N, C-alpha and C positions, 0 to 999 in steps of 0.2 A: 779368320773370318774377314771377308772383304769389308772395308770400312763403309763404303757406300751401300753395299748390300745390307749391312746391319741397319743403316739409317732408314732405308726405304722398305725393306722386306722383313724386318725383325728376325734376322739371321735365319730365314727360311721357314720359320714356324708358320707364317701366314700363308705359305704356299701349300701346306699339307692339308689333306682331307681324307676322310674315311667313312665307311658306312656304319662304323661302330659308334654308339652314343653312351656306352657304359660310363665314360668319364664324367658325363654331365650330371650323374646321380649322386656323387659323393665328393667329399673334400678332405684332403689330407690335413689333419689337425696337429700332427707332430712337428712343432716348430721350435723345440728346445735346441739350444746350441749343441753342435756336434764337435767334440774335442778332436783336434788334429793329431794324427800319428806323426812323430818326428821323422823328418826326411833323413835317411841314412845313406852314406856313401859306401863304396865297396869296402868291405872289411868291417862294416857296422858302426863306424863313427858318425856322429851327427854332422850334417853338411853345414859348414861354417858360413859359406857364401849363401845367405838366405835372407828373404825379405817377406814381411807380412803386410798386405794391403787390405785394410778394413773399410767396409761400407757401413757407417753408423746411421746413415740417412742419405740425403742428397749430396754426398761428398765422399772423398776417399782420404783415409788416414794412412800414410806411408811410413813404415818403420825405419827406413834408411835407404842407402844406395846398394847396388850390387857391383861385383867385379865381373869382367868377361869370363866366359867359360862355363863350367858346370855350376848351376845355381838352383836353389829351391825357391819357388814362388808360391806363397799361400794367399789365397783370396778368402776373406772372412766376411760374411754378411751378417751383421748384428742388427740390421733394420727389420721392420715388420713388412717390408715389401721385397720383391725379387729384384736382383740387380745383375748386371753383366760387367765385364771388365775387358772390353776390346782394347788391344794394345797396338800402338803404332810408334815406330822410331821416327823422330822428326829431324829435319835438316838443321844443321848448326845455326843458332841464332833465332830460331822460330820461337815466339812467345806463346803463352797460353791464350792470350787475347786474340792473337792472329789466328790461331788454330780454331778457336770457338767461332769466330766470324766466318771462317772458311766452311765449317760444318753447317752453318746456317744458310750458306749460299746454295742456290739451285744449280750452280755451275760446278760440275764434278772436278774440273781442272783446278778449281780453287783449293781443294783438299790435296789433290795429287801433287801440286807444286810445292807443298810443304813437307812431303814425306821423303824419308831417306831410302825407303825400301818399297817394293811393290805391295799393293794392298793385301794380297794373299800370302804374305810372308808368315811362316810359322815360327813364332818366338818360343813356343812351349809354355803357354800360360793357361790358367784355369778357365773353364767354361762357366755358364750361367748358374746362379745360385738362388734358391728360395730363401725365405726368412730363416735366420738362425743356423744356416749351413756354412760349411767351409770346405775348401778343396785345395790340395797341394800338388803341384806338378814340378818335376825336376827336369830342367833343360840343360843342354850342353853347348849351345852355339850362340849365346848372346854376344853381340858386338858392342863396343863402346858407343855411347851416345845418350841423347835425351829422349825419353820415352813418355808418351801420353797414354793415359787410361781413360776410356770413355764408356758411359752407359747410354744405350739407345732405347731402353725400355721407356714406355710413356705412362703418364697418368691417365685417369679416366677422361680428361678433357683434351687428350692428345698431345700434351706438352712433353717433349723428350726430357729424360732425366738430366742429360748433359746441359740443357738450357736452364736447369735449376741448380747447377753447381757441380754436377758429377763429371768433371774433367779433372784428372789428377796427373801427377808427374813423378817419375823417378829417373835416376841416372844409373848408367853402367859405366864405371870408370875405374882406373887404377890398374895394378898388376893382375894378370890372369889368375883365376882361382886355382888353388892346389887340391881342391876336393876331387876325389875319384868318382867315376861313374858308379851308380848304385848297383848292387846285386839285384837280380830280378826274380820274382816269384812266379813268373810266367809272362807270355807275350800276348797282348791284344793286337791282332792283325786287322788292318783296314785296307781294303782294296777297292777296285771300281765296281764291285758287285756285292760285297758283304763285309760285315764286321764279325770276326771270329774270336770268341773268348777262349782262353786257355783251358785245357782239361782240368777238372776239379776246381774251377773258379768258384770262390765263396765270398768275394767282395772284401777281402782283407789281405793287405800286403802291399808290396811295391811292384807294379806291373809295367813292363816295357809296352809302349804304344808305338807301333811301327806301321807306316804307310807303304805298302808294297805295290800300290796302284800307280797309274799314270797321271792322276788328278789330285788336287787338294781335297782332303777330307777332314773330318773331326769326329769327336765322340762326345755326346751329351748324355748324361745319366739323369733319370727321372725316377723318384720313388712313387710307386703307384698306389692309389687308394684300393681298398678291398673291392674286387670285382671290376676294376678298371683295366684297360689295355693301353699300350703305348699309342696305338693308332687312334683310339678314342680320345686320349688326352690331346693328341695333335689336332684332332678335329675341333675339340673344345677351344684350344688356343686360337686356331684359325678363325672360328666364328667370333670369338671375343675381340680379336684384333681387327677383323673386318668391320666390326661395329664401332671401331675407334675407342675401345675400352682398354683398361689396364690388363696385363696378363694375370693379375691376381684374381680376376673374375672367372678364369678358366678352371673348372673343377676336374678332379681326377688324378692329380699328381703334384709333386714337389720337385723343383729343379735341384739337382744334387752335384753339379759340377761336371768335370770331365776335362778334356783338352780342347782348346778353342780352334786351333788350326794345326794340321800336320801335313807338311809338304811331301810330295813323292820322294821316297828314299829316306825320309827323316825318322828318327827315333827319339822319343822322350819317355819319361816315366811318370806314372800316375800313382800317387800314394792313397790307398783306400782303407777305411775302417767303417764299412757300412753297417748300420743297425739292421736287425732282422726285418724282412718285408719282401714285397714283390717290386721288381725294378724293370724299367725299360731303358733301352739305349738306341741311339740313332746318330747318323751323320747329318746334321742340319745343313751342311754345305751342299749335300746332294738333294735337298728338298726345295731348293730355291727356284728351279726352272720347270717344275712339274706339279700338276694338281694332285698327283698320287704320292703316298709316302715313299721314301727312298727304299731301295733294296737293302741298304745298310741299316737294318733295324732288327730289334729282337728284344727278348725279355729273359730275366733270370730271377732266381729266388735266393735270398740270404736267410738261413735258418738260425 
């Protein structure tokens, strides 16, 4: 997810609209914490190179550092508000205070000058989460360095969460991980026209997420309220954010994670254990430049 796009467009949600308004009529109330399924390497062993980043409020609690290579990253939201964890690798020597000041600057070059990678780099990190939810992604290409985590969601008065303390840090350092790539229960394919779920997909297991297109994409999962649609939820979010309010005011769904950025040719793995219900998915990267929902959108049911 482009850093500046997140700051000014709320990762594409604010660009989406639809004629459906079913999402405005109900609200997801299931906010109990969802237990994570352990991330497994090839052969079934737990991935040792793993980290959990928890959002207990307007901050991030980080369980430790990672090594380069195959790694499992779990994002856990224990707060009663939705949060995101946009990740950026920083240039050597950049401090948190420097980065926060750059984020507050209207000059885009202020942020770009502090980044070690382009803004649309795919690190293989979890997407946005509603209250009480968590998501695990297994990545295979983390480089050594200092990484920042940022939440660009806002409060009802328009204050971004990062300005209230939601900037975190973790390091990737040391010898490369010896963990193997995980075995896959199927492949979720994202291209420039669609997201294709694997045959027999039931929302449980470890799934490869592969971008076979020519552009950057992502996948965001949403648990839908009864009678709601993914297009309707996007419309509700769009209207809420256009009015300068928190995403919590948008009715119709609950953010359930996914994969934040997947570059062309990149493959990561998404670990899922979704409770029963109706779900929507979309690439928010493809919703930033159009008033219409992206073609990379759909729904499925977990029984």
